[in-house]
Structure formats: C-alpha cells, structure tokens
Legacy VTK file of the C-alpha trace (Angstrom):
# vtk DataFile Version 3.0
C-alpha trace
ASCII
DATASET POLYDATA
POINTS 169 float
-25.082 9.351 25.970
-24.370 9.350 22.314
-20.810 10.509 22.678
-20.049 8.058 25.255
-21.436 5.074 22.898
-19.181 6.502 19.999
-16.159 6.661 22.326
-16.871 3.075 23.499
-17.358 1.588 19.815
-13.897 3.462 18.981
-12.236 2.027 21.925
-13.433 -1.417 21.125
-12.496 -1.117 17.430
-8.737 -0.297 18.692
-8.887 -2.484 21.604
-10.198 -5.684 20.137
-7.431 -5.955 17.395
-4.730 -5.072 19.955
-6.025 -8.063 22.079
-6.081 -10.187 19.437
-2.536 -9.591 18.299
-1.447 -9.914 22.123
-3.279 -13.481 22.276
-1.841 -14.751 19.192
1.610 -13.702 20.315
1.232 -15.564 23.848
-0.725 -18.403 22.758
1.938 -20.465 21.271
4.136 -19.926 24.516
1.248 -21.342 26.398
0.788 -24.184 24.350
4.617 -25.166 24.309
4.772 -24.599 28.059
1.994 -27.337 28.712
3.746 -30.030 26.655
6.974 -31.671 28.019
8.215 -32.632 24.736
8.593 -30.043 21.881
6.866 -31.591 18.896
8.898 -34.055 17.320
11.606 -34.291 20.112
12.363 -38.003 21.208
10.003 -39.320 18.528
11.702 -42.723 17.407
8.993 -44.504 15.421
5.637 -44.007 14.007
2.957 -45.898 11.836
1.386 -44.745 8.769
-2.343 -44.231 8.566
-3.757 -43.281 4.935
-7.470 -42.094 4.591
-9.625 -44.267 2.491
-10.278 -42.882 -1.158
-13.254 -42.659 -3.208
-14.014 -43.082 -6.838
-13.443 -39.720 -7.772
-9.823 -40.267 -6.535
-9.428 -43.268 -8.481
-10.840 -41.484 -11.631
-8.011 -38.920 -11.081
-5.215 -41.196 -10.854
-4.730 -41.272 -7.024
-4.918 -44.757 -5.100
-4.486 -45.637 -1.529
-1.516 -47.499 -2.502
0.300 -44.644 -4.355
-0.417 -42.184 -1.527
0.910 -44.955 1.120
4.065 -45.281 -1.225
4.383 -41.347 -1.416
4.878 -41.028 2.394
6.298 -44.594 2.987
9.393 -44.479 0.884
10.677 -41.247 1.971
10.024 -41.855 5.796
11.676 -45.207 5.430
14.845 -43.748 4.109
15.209 -41.590 7.280
16.300 -42.740 10.739
12.784 -42.500 11.866
11.467 -46.142 12.180
8.107 -46.817 10.338
6.007 -48.850 12.947
3.309 -51.451 11.752
1.490 -51.361 15.221
-1.846 -50.252 15.990
-1.113 -47.868 18.788
1.351 -44.864 19.534
2.267 -41.914 17.317
1.185 -42.002 13.639
1.789 -40.187 10.610
-1.574 -39.161 9.146
-1.955 -38.599 5.253
-5.517 -37.425 4.042
-6.051 -36.768 0.545
-9.668 -35.774 -0.532
-10.465 -35.389 -4.192
-13.195 -33.941 -6.197
-13.591 -34.442 -9.992
-15.859 -32.522 -12.585
-15.572 -33.682 -15.930
-11.719 -33.782 -16.831
-10.951 -31.444 -13.950
-9.620 -32.758 -10.679
-8.804 -30.897 -7.360
-7.383 -32.399 -4.277
-6.710 -31.264 -0.650
-3.738 -32.928 0.826
-3.114 -32.897 4.629
-0.269 -34.577 6.316
0.070 -34.638 10.104
1.781 -36.448 13.022
-0.046 -37.343 15.966
1.556 -38.414 19.255
0.701 -38.573 23.008
1.692 -35.567 25.136
0.920 -34.805 28.752
-1.797 -32.287 29.358
-0.399 -31.132 32.872
3.073 -32.027 32.989
4.526 -32.168 36.799
0.759 -32.426 38.074
-0.128 -35.039 40.679
-2.655 -36.527 37.793
-1.412 -36.290 34.441
-3.672 -36.709 31.290
-1.976 -38.008 28.404
-3.816 -37.276 25.160
-2.956 -37.674 21.477
-2.115 -34.365 20.128
-1.110 -33.041 16.352
2.297 -31.790 16.517
3.063 -31.112 13.016
0.790 -30.486 10.073
1.229 -29.436 6.437
-0.988 -29.447 3.420
-2.317 -27.726 0.374
-4.685 -27.670 -2.299
-3.671 -28.571 -6.123
-6.020 -28.743 -9.088
-5.688 -29.424 -12.945
-6.434 -31.917 -15.369
-6.667 -35.902 -15.117
-3.626 -36.454 -17.152
-0.711 -36.742 -14.731
-3.009 -35.563 -11.768
-2.077 -38.700 -9.619
1.649 -38.002 -10.175
1.139 -34.512 -9.179
-0.569 -35.471 -5.643
2.176 -38.183 -5.101
4.873 -35.437 -5.594
3.184 -33.187 -3.141
2.829 -36.043 -0.680
6.547 -36.841 -0.888
7.484 -32.928 -0.666
5.268 -32.573 2.606
6.636 -35.956 3.896
10.157 -34.631 3.266
9.606 -31.312 5.215
8.229 -33.405 7.931
11.711 -35.489 7.863
13.487 -32.329 8.086
11.496 -30.909 10.940
12.091 -34.143 12.696
15.907 -34.109 11.930
16.214 -30.832 13.431
14.694 -31.505 16.699
16.308 -34.928 17.063
LINES 1 170
169 0 1 2 3 4 5 6 7 8 9 10 11 12 13 14 15 16 17 18 19 20 21 22 23 24 25 26 27 28 29 30 31 32 33 34 35 36 37 38 39 40 41 42 43 44 45 46 47 48 49 50 51 52 53 54 55 56 57 58 59 60 61 62 63 64 65 66 67 68 69 70 71 72 73 74 75 76 77 78 79 80 81 82 83 84 85 86 87 88 89 90 91 92 93 94 95 96 97 98 99 100 101 102 103 104 105 106 107 108 109 110 111 112 113 114 115 116 117 118 119 120 121 122 123 124 125 126 127 128 129 130 131 132 133 134 135 136 137 138 139 140 141 142 143 144 145 146 147 148 149 150 151 152 153 154 155 156 157 158 159 160 161 162 163 164 165 166 167 168
C-alpha cells in the first residue's frame, strides 16, 4: 500500500505539470476558435473610458485630464476613430496610485473591450463584451516628474495598442 501511494504521488508530480503545460498550450486555440473576430480585426472606432482617480494620484501629479490626453492624442492620430458614444467598444485606462510621503507608485492598465459572439454559427448566439487586448505595468519613484512618467507609460502602451490594431487591420 505504501509503495502504491508513493507511485501515485510520483505520477501526480509528473502528470499534473504535463497536463498543465498541455492545457496552457491548447487553451489559446480554443479561445480563439470561439470568437469570430480576431481581437482587433474590423474594429473601426472605440470610445475612451478613464477610471476615476483619488487624492493620492493628484498629489503625485496624475490627473484624469492628463491620463485622458495621454491615451486620446495617440489614438486620435491613428486611423482608428475615437468615438464619444456611450455604447460599443471602449479603450479602458485605469491608473491606481499609492503615495507614502514623497514616494509614489502607480499600477497602469490599458485594455480594449469589444462585443464578441460567444458561440459563432450556433442558432442562438450570445453577444458579450470581452477584453481582446490588455497591457500594463507598475512604476514607482519620487513625486518630482512622477505624473509625466505615468503619462509617458500610458502613451507608450497606447502606441503598442495602435501597432497591434494596425497589424490586424
């Protein structure tokens, strides 16, 4: 019995990581097979949604207006139309800032969310909003020029989005 349980543990130790690798390899193909559009393909317009900021953000030099401008200016310079409507695809910009003394830290997240069909080709198709592109990171440093550093990162991530969009369109 002890030998059998040792063998079972050894198999689980080798089998579970192998199954996890197989699952991670196959999962992107399964997800892509369920969406009729490939991420950004066919996207013509998107609105910009900027998450509200708090007092820590303001004290670190990060404002809603500057965050919006850091995304809006590069997007407006691309062939992708910036839409001001209330529905449809949206480019989401979230900046969460924490401040301690003169030290600031920001988590930056940019994403494109758009309608996709859950079950293409089925008699009843469920349309859902899905995040099809996402980038972000964390930066930290002193208050001096921190807001400008955050804006530079947002501009950089937005340009990566535009490059991805151009490749697919």
